[in-house]
N, C-alpha and C positions, 0 to 999 in steps of 0.2 A: 504494500500500500504506500510505498515511498515513491519519490520522483525518480525518473530514469534519466541518467546522464546522456545527453545527446552525443552522437558519435563525433561531431565536429567541435565539441566543446574543448577548450584549452584549460586544463586545471592548473592553477597556480602560475600561469604564464600570461603576460601581456606583451604584445608586440609594441616596440617603440613607436611605430607609425600609427598604431591605434591610439596611444596616449597623446601623441602630437595632434591627431585629428580631433580628439575630444577637447583638448585645450583650445584649439582654434575655434571649435563650435561655441565654447563658453565665451570666448572673447567677442566673437561676432554677435552672439545673442545679447551680451551685456551692452555692446555698442548700439544695437538696435533698440534696446530698452531705454538707454539714455537719450537717444535721439527722439524716441516717441514721447518721453517725459518732458523734454525741452525742445519744442519745435524750433527749427532754424539752427540747432546745434549740429556741427559736423565734427565728430570725434574720430574720424577715420585717417588722421594724419599719421605720418611715419614718426616713430619716437626719435630717430636719429637725424631728422631733417633740421638743419640749422635755420634759425629764425629769430629775428629781433622782435617780432610781434608775438603776442600770445597765441598759442596753439592749444588745442584740446585733443588728447589722445586717450585711448583705452589700452590698458596693458595689465600684466601680472606682476605683482610685487615679488622680487627675488632678492637674496642676500648675495653680496659680492664675494663672500668667503664661506667657509664652513662654520664660522662662529655664530654668535647671536646677532639678530637683526637690531641695529641701532641707527641713529640718524646719519652716521657716516657710511654705513654699509648698504643702504637701500638703493636698489636698482629697479628700473621698470623694463620689463621685457614685452616688446610689441608683438603683434600677431604676425603670422607668416605672410598673410595677404598684404598687409600694409607696411611691415617693417622687416620682413625676412627673419623674424624672430630675434632681431638684434636687441641689445640692452643699452640703456643709458642710466647714469647715476641721477638719482633724485636729490636735489639740494633742498633740505628741509630746515636749515638753521633759522630761517626767518618765519617759519610756520609756527604760530603760537602753540597749537595743540594738534596732535595727530595720533592715530591708533592704527597700526598696520601689522600684518602678519604675513609670512612667506606663503605665496600661492594666492593671496587675495587679489581679486580682479577689481581694478579701480579705473575711474575716469579722472584725469588730472588736467589742469590748465596751467600753462606757464610758458616761459621762454627758454630757448636752447640756442644761444648765440654761437656756440662753438660746434654744435652738432655732435658733441660727445656726452 
């Protein structure tokens, strides 16, 4: 009376391509939700694009090392479609309050004069 394991099921294994596709779907879905909530907002920019003007992008919070996430180690990883999965450092020293965790999907607005 138990469930039967399908023949094509992979037990305890995930392909890297499947994980990347799932993350990409989450980023696109979050961008869609942000744009629906704020009509006129375009958050499909590339995280690495140099700009003196404010840009709005959606990405995933990652840590630049194996240590703990702190204001000096926060990076934003863009989607494959808009940013080729590239990462940029988020400068948070002038942000009065923030609460972030690795893997969190966020929509951020700011400037990236150097493109790094």
